[in-house]
N, C-alpha and C positions, 0 to 999 in steps of 0.2 A: 162096329166093334173096334176097340182100341188095340193097337199093336204094342205101343210103348209110351212111356213118358220120359222126357229128358229134363234134368234139373241142372242148371248152371251153378258152379261152385267156385268160390274164391280160393279155396284150398282143397284140391282134389283128394289129396292123401287123408286129410282130416275128415272130409265128408265120407270117403270110402270106409274109414274105421267106424264112423258113426252109423252109417246105414247097415254095414255088415253086423254090427252088434245089435242094433235095434230091431232089425228085420230077421234075425236068426230064427226066432220061433215060427216065422212064416216060410222058412226054407230057402231064403234068398242066399245065393252064393255068387262069387265073382265068376263071370262067364268068359269074358275076354275084354280087349280094349287096346288102346295105344298109350303107352306110358306118357304121362304129362298132358295128355289130350282128353281122353275119355275112358270110362270103365263101364262095362255093361254088366248089370246084376240081373239074375233071373231066379225065379222059384222053380224053374224046370218044367212048369206046367202051362201057366196061362198069364204070367205077368213078367214084364221086363221094365227095369228102371235103368236109365242111362245117366251117369254122372259125367258132366263135361266141365273141364277147366275153363274159367272165364279168361278171355284174352287180357293181357296186361293193361291195355288202354281202358278197360271197363272195371278194373279192380276197385276203384274208389266209388263206384255207383252201386247202391244197394237196392234190391227190389223191395217192395212193400205190398203186402197182400190187399191193402185197401185201395191201391191204385189199379188202373187197368192192367189186365193180365191174369195170371192164374192165382186164385185165392189159396187153394190147397190141393194136395194129392191124397186120394183115399185108397187104401188097400184093404180088401175084404178078408175076413176070417170066416170059417164055415159055421161057427156056433158062438153063443155067448160064453160057453166054457173056454173056447179057444181065446176069446178076448180076455177072459180072466187070467189065462196063462201068460198072455202078452203083458198084461198089467203087472203081474208078479215079476216077470222078467225085467221090465223097465225099472221097477222098484229096486231090484237087485243090482242093476247097472247104475243106479243113482240118477236116472233120467226122470225128471218130473214132468207130468202132463201139463200141457199149456192150458191156460184159462182155469176153469173150475174143476178140472179133472174129468172123471168119467161122466159121459152124457147118456141119458136114457130119454129118448124122445118118442112121442106117440105117433109121429109122422109116419104114415103108411103102415100102420099096425105095429111098428116097433123098429127103432134104430138104436143100437147101443154102440158107443164109440169113445175113443179118446184121441187126443191130438198131442203131438210133440213137435218141437221146433228143431230143425237141423242146424248145423253150425252157421248157416247163412240166414237163419230165421225163416226158412221155407217151412210151412206148416204141413205135417204129414199126419193124416188121420188113419187110424186102424179101426175098422168098423164091421159090425155084423148088422144085417137087416133082413127082415122077412122078404120072401120072394115078391110080395106085392109092391115092393119098392120100385121095381122095374115096370110096373103097370102104368097105364095112361089114366087121366081123369083127375078128379078132385082128391085132395088129401083126405084122409079119414077124419081128422079133426079140424080141417079147414085152415090149418096153420102150417106153412111149410117154409118158414124163414131160415136162412143160414145163420 
């Protein structure tokens, strides 16, 4: 089971504003941190996201999700209706989904999601999926590509 995910940021203050705005419908708030170093966000139940300021010597280097490392971070919502509310919230904020927008996949009986890029182009997915998603074995339709 995961404890938390840490995302490195080139501008901690800008990333904090972005994540608090985008993740508001999921109940995320600022929990604690050390000014200029990191901020811990939590939904108060089962998810923690830590935002860390990149050291000055690494500011010129950008991560890319096609390289080795993390491709994206996915945060779950409890229902398709909750995803609808997040999508409406993002539209009101003027935050455009990445790629082609809303995804509906038949993978493991149903995955609904959308992705946004943070200020450093880290991909954040908001997703709902059937409980079968956590099962073992073959995909329902045999296609499980990212």
